C-alpha positions, 0 to 999 in steps of 0.5 A: 180399884184394880186395873185389868189388862188382857193380852193376846199374842200372835193371833194368826189371821186368814190370808189377806191382801195388804196394799203396802206388802213388800213380800208380794203376797208370800206372807202370813200375818200375826196380830198382837193385842193388849187391852187395858182398863174399862170392862176388860175383866169381863172380856173373853180371850176367845171372843177377842181373837174372833173379833180381831180375825173378823175385823182384819178380814173386813179390811182386806185390800187396805194398808197395814196402818189402816188395818191396825187402826181399824182393829184397835178402834173396833176392839176397844168399842166392842170390849169397852176397854179404856185403851187398846194397843195393836201390832200387826206383823207381816212375815215372809214365807217366800225365799230371799224376802226384802226384809225379815218382817214388817210391823204396824202399830196402832192404839185406841183410847187415851192413856193417862199421859195422853189425856193430861197432854190433851188437857194442856194443848187442846183449845176449846176442849172440856179440860179448859173448864175442868171435868164436867159432872154427869149422872148415870142411871143403871137398871137391870132385871138380872138377879145379879144386877148389883154385880153388873152395876159394880162392873159398870162403876169400875169401868167408868172409874178406870176411864181416862179423865173420869172419877166416880164422885157418888153412888146411890143405894140399890133400889128394887122396883116393880115394872108395869107388867109385874116384873122386877127390876133394880136400879142405882145412880152414880155421879161422876166427873169426866172429861167426856162430853155427852156423845163420848159418854153415851158411846162408852155406856152403849159399849158397856151395855153390849159387853153385858149382852144388854142385861143392864140399861145405862143412861145419862140422866144429867150432864154439864154439857148444855148442847149435849144434854139436849140430845141424850136419851135419859130413859124417861128419868123425869117421871120414874121413881125408880131413878129419881129416888136413888138419885135423890138419896145420893144428892138431895139438892139435885134438880132435873131440868130445873125441877127439884127431884122431890117435886118430880118424885111426888108425882111419879106414877111408879112411886109406890112400887120403888124402894131401897134394897141396900145401902152397902151393895157397892161393897157386896153388903147384904141386901 
């Protein structure tokens, strides 16, 4: 799958006070940002510029390094990018400056190289026992649900230390209030724990303005599993049925999916729509 990048150079911000400014306030700040991977293909450049300016203004009075860190982390969260590189450049506007410019650089998110190094050096990290298996449910009432789901799967597969291992058929279901929804389930191996994966999914949902609901329904993280919001998967045929199609031997909290599916109240109202949706197949 293709990896996308988005780069905005020379974003001019409003005048702010930088603690380690050698120019005595006679300066202007420019910000360079580069996003990579994740849901970058869905990010608007105008939105990115606005986010950078807002975060910089919110950190008025801090050091340049702290501002750069804040921008890198906030922008990565808001855009669901896999990696973010930020450079702040402070340029003097007065005469006889102490130097020509000052730059601070910060990064957020792991590169593939960083992740590999962490796997070798971080005691007690997930990598000591290898990636953990997780199952993620996707649900949307949007007519373009299949497109949204593909975006999420691409973003997950591009996340450092994560690989998609299985994708269910696309299901159509009726909701209790008579509405329509579509669902699918994906299995992945990831070095993210439950908390990190939840944060990633929440960011992915925000990028799509909440049009897609994403939940971890199972993960090989005993401590984290107890705290996840699984979206009520255990009694929803709209989730259990595509999951069982993908993995007939799977269990949910020790119970076979077939057993749970038989008693799911929405079982008569959920059925497969497409086996080929992931490649844009006809429904």
